[in-house]
N, C-alpha and C positions, 0 to 999 in steps of 0.2 A: 504494500500500500504506500503510495507516495504521500509525503507530507508537504503542506504548503509552507513557503518560506515566510512565516509570520511569527508573531510572538507566541502563538499557541503552542509552539514547540516546547516552550518552557514549562508547560503543564505536566510534563513527564519528569519526575524527580530523577536526578542522577543515580540515587541509590536503588532505583527500580530497574535500571538497565540490566544488571546481571540476571535478575529474575526473568525479565522479558526475553533475554538472549537464551536462557536455559529453556524457557517455554518453547521458543522457536526451534531449538535444537532437538527437543524431546519428540516432536512429531515425526521427523524422518527417522529418529532412533527407534521409535515404536514400530514404524513401518519396516525398518530393517530387521527388527526382532521377529516380526510376523513372517517376513520373507524367509529368514534363516530357519525359523521353526518349521515352516511348510516344507522347505527343502530337506530338512532333517527327517521329517515324517516320511517323505518320499523314499529316502534311503532306508528307513526302517521298514517300509512296506516291502522292499526287495528282500531284506533280511528275513522278514516274517515268512514270505513265500518260500524262501530257501530252507526254512526250518519246518516246512510242512503245514504252516498255518494258512488257512484258506484266504483268498483275496476278499471274499465276501465278509468274513469276520473282521478283517482289518478295515475295509472300507466302511463297514457299518458302525464299528465301535471306536476306531482310532484315527481315521483319516481326517476328521474335522475337529479334533479336540483343540482347545486353546490353552496356551501355557499358563501355569499358576506360578507367578514369580515369588510368591510368599514362601514356597518350599526352598528356594535358594537361600533365604534368610535362615531357615532352620539348618540348612547344610553348612553354612559358613559362620554362623554366629554362635559364640560360646554361651552357655547358660548364664543368666544374670547372677545366680547364686550357686556356689558350690555347696551342695547339700551335705551337711555332716551325716555320718552314718547313723547316728542316733535319731536324727530327724527322718532319714530314709526308712529305717526299720520301724519307727513308731507309726508311720502311716501305712506301711504294707503289712505288718504283722501286729494287728491290734485285736482286741477282743471281738469286735464286730466281724472281722474277716475269719477269725478262728471259729466263731459260732456258725457263720455262713458255710464255712468249709466242712464242718462236721455234719451240717444238714445235707450238704451235697454228697458227702461220703455215704450217708444213709440212703438218700434218694436214688443214687446211681450205683448202689452196692453191687447188683448183679452184673452190670456192664463192667465195672471196675474189676470185679473178680475175674471175668473172662479176659479183660485186658492184661491183668497180671499173669494169667495162665499162658497167654500167647507171647507176651513180650518180656515178662520177668521183671517188671517195674511195679513197685508197691503202690496201692491206691493213694496213700497220703502224699507221696511225692507228685504224682500226676495231678491231683487236685490242688496242691500247692502252686504248681505252675499255672493252672487254670485261674486260680484266685488272683495271683499277682499280675498275670498278663492282661486279663480283661474283667476282673472282679466277677468271675463266674459267668461270663458272657454278657454282662451288663454294659460294658464299655468297649466297643469294637473299633472305634475310630470313625471319622466321618468324611475323610478326604477320598474322592474317587481315585482308585489306584492308577487307572490309565492316565489321568491328568497329571498326577504327581510324578509318576515314573516316566511319562512321556516328556515332561519338562526337564527332569533330571537326566534323561537320556540325551538331551540336546543342549543343555546349558550347565555351567558350573563344573565342579570337580567330579571325578570318578564316573564319567559318562559311559565308559565301556561296561562297568559293573551294572549301572542302572538300565542300560539297554538290554542286558540279559534278563533283568527282572521284568522289564516292560514286555519283552517278547514271551516270557514265561506266563505273564498274566493273560496275554492273548491266547496262549496255548490252553490255559485253564478254561477260557471261554469257548474256544474252538472245540474242546473235548466235551463240553456240556456239563462240567462239574458244578459250576456256580453261576447263577444268572449275573450278567454284567452289572446290573443296578445294585446287586448285593456286595460287589467287590469294592468296599470302602475300608480304609484303615488309617495307618499313620502316614505322616508326610514322607517317610522313607519307603513305604510300600508294605510294611508288615500288616497282616490282616487275620481275621478270624478269631475264634474264641481263645486260641492259644498263640496267636500272633506269629504265624509263619510268614517268611518271605516267599514270593511266588516260586522261585527256583527250588526252595526247600520243599514246598508243597508238591511239586512234580516228582521230587526224589522220594519223599518219605510219607506223604499223606496216605491215609488208609480208609477204604470203604468198610466200615465196621458195622453199619446198620443194614448192609446188604441191598441197598437200593440201586446199585450200579454207578453211583456217583461218589466222589470224595468231596465232602462238603464240610469245611471247617467253620462256616458261618452259622448255619441253621441246624446242624446235626451234632448234638453233644457226644454220642458214641464215636463218631468219626473224629471229633476233636480230641477226645481222651485217648483213643487208640493211636492217633497220629503222634501225639506228644510222647507216649510211651515208646513208639517206634523210633522217634528222634533220639530219645535217651539211650535206647538199646544200641542204635547205630553208633553212638558216641563211645560205647564200651561199658555201659552200665553193668555193674556186678550185682546180680540178684542176691538178696540176703545180707548184703554188706552195707552198713550205715555210711552216711556221708562223712561222719566225724563226730566230735563232741567237744564241749567246753573243758578246759583244763586250768590248773593253777600252777604258776611258775614259782620256783623257789627264789628267795632273795638273792640278788646279784647274778641272776641268770643272764647268760650271754645271748642277747637277741639277734646277734649276727647270723645265727643259724636259721632264722625265720625266713619264710617265703614259700608260696604255694607250690613251687616247682622243686623245692629243696627237701625232698622226702628222705626219711631215715627210718630205721627199724624201731619197733616199739622198745626193744632192749636199750637202744641208745637214749631214748627219751626217759626211760626209767633210771638209767645211770646218771642222767643229769638232774634228777630230782623232780621231774614233772609228774603231777598227780591229776586225777579227775577233779573237777571244780568242787565237788562235795567232799574232797579230802581223801577219797578212796584211791588205792593204788591202781595204776594202769594195768590192763590185761597183759600178761607176759608175751602172748602170741598175737598174731594178727598181721594185716598188711602194713606196709610202710606208710607212714603218714608225715605230713608237713605241718609246721607251726604257722598259724595265721594270726596276725596281730592287726586287725582292721583299724584300730584307733591308737596304735602304738603300744608301748610296754605298760602303760597305765590303764589300759582298757581290757575288756575280755580277751582271752586267748583261746585258740581252738587248735586241735589236731585234726587235719582233714586228709581224706584219701582220694582214691580214684573217682568215686561217685560225686564228690564235690567238683572235681574237674569236669565231669560230664555235665553237671548243671551249669557250670561256668560257660561251657560251650554253647548253651542256649542263648546267652546274652553276655558277652565277654566283659563282665565286671564282677569283682569279688563281692561287692556289696549286694548285688543282685543274687548271686549264688547263695550268699549267707541268708538272704531273705527267704528264698525258696526252702533252703535246708531247715531254717528255724521254724518256718510255718509248718513244714511237714512234721517236725517234732511236736509242735503244739497240737496239731490235728490228731496225733497219736496219744495225746494226754500229757505231754511233757510240759515243763514249766519254762518260765523266762530265764534269761541268763542270770547267773549268780553274781558275777562281777559287774558293778555299775559302769556305765560309760563315763569317761573322764570329762564331765561337764557339770556346771552348777545350774544349767538351764536345760533340762531334758526335753526331748521332743514330745509332741502331742499326737494323740490318735485322731482318726477321722471324725469321731464324735466330738472331740474337743476342738478340732478345727472348725467344725460347723458352729459350735458354741461361740468360739472366738469371733467368727464372722458375724453372728447375730449381735454380739455385743458391739462390734464396730458399726453395724447398721444402726443400732439404737443410739449411738453417739453421733449420728449424722453423716457417716461416710457412705458414699455412693460406690459400692463394690459389686453390685449385682446380687445374685442369689447366694444364700448361705449353703453352698454345695460341698464344702470341704476341700475344694480345689484352691490352693494358694497361688493365685495369679498375680499379675502386676498391680492391679488395683488394690487387692488385699495387702500386698507388701507395702505399697505406698501409704495406705491407711495405718498400718502397724507402725511404720517409720514415724509418722506424724505423732502418734500417741507415745511412742518411745521418746521422741524428742521432748514432748511436753512433760514427761516424767523424769527427764534427766538421764535416760538410758542412752546407750549407743544406738543411733537410729539406723539399724541395719535391715529393718523390714522382716526379720525372722520371726516365724510363728513358733514360739516356745512356751514352756510352762510359766516363765516369769511374766511375760506380758499378759497371758491369759489370767493369772492370779490377780494381777494389778487391775485389769478391767472388771473382773468379778467383784473385787472389793469396791471399786467406784460405783458399780451398778447397785450395790446394797445400800450405799450412802444417799 
């Protein structure tokens, strides 16, 4: 657009020019993104056909998807808060999930018994994975897999990896296992009641209800059996526990700790390690490693092969410990004997919802009290912490919960 050579030119402040320039540049940039994405989909169409996926499936479900750039933020952005393990476990292994899990063990007893007979994985472990991954099928994720994986196949890091998952998703559709509209999940493509990646689904998912389809979205039997099959494929040892909590003697050399640093039980006995309840270690048994998830001042564990197998489900020691601990609780076990090294323990999901209700009552606009500690909740917590003279870190812990409880009574 031409501008007249008059004083009206001065109505555009100098400070606005960068914004206007950026706006002008954004249009061709968006067009370029669309052009590049379309070209990428065309290449993926060729790869799909080469892998035996029908052209009709690709053209119907993938040819016209639009990129979701928000998944790139999840791919490239570090979490706002590094979650302490005591917070992580407090939300995943709380009384609510333990009670729900025991109810699921009872409800699906016959299926779980057949799963154990076929795959050799005990019911408590399978149900623990189910509970942590999707809260027993209640939280499956809402992002369309083809959109997320299509975007990640054409943009950002690890495109080769995500292309494989994108094509695997199309294969699932092409084979008729799960309806396309039911294939929703995480930003990275994990889906179903026990959150399989599409390529893992093709390798290890099981049709356990006998309907001719492998369905991890709407079939609980398929989901439980597929989880057990995953664990068996990782080397699960039937009848062998994941490990147990231990007590270290004073002055113990923690340099021997580490999940991969396994030693014989006799070596741990010689070094004075005992069960957390003070009883001696069993003299025989498989080699185990010393795990110190919160350092030498926190709980200590001797873990074995089955802990490593759980770790393979989601490569994080905190995750594996959550599954392992929940499985113990489902069998009737107690919490850890050694407290976490903090003066502000984590809070359960019931307590998180209570905390959010207290924040709402104090006028904070955080949305629903759903127990999910998101950005708005953290910002509200930080404001209350600052007013109380605490460090305004936005963390949902016992200290701020107790403070807000006290203020609500006054």
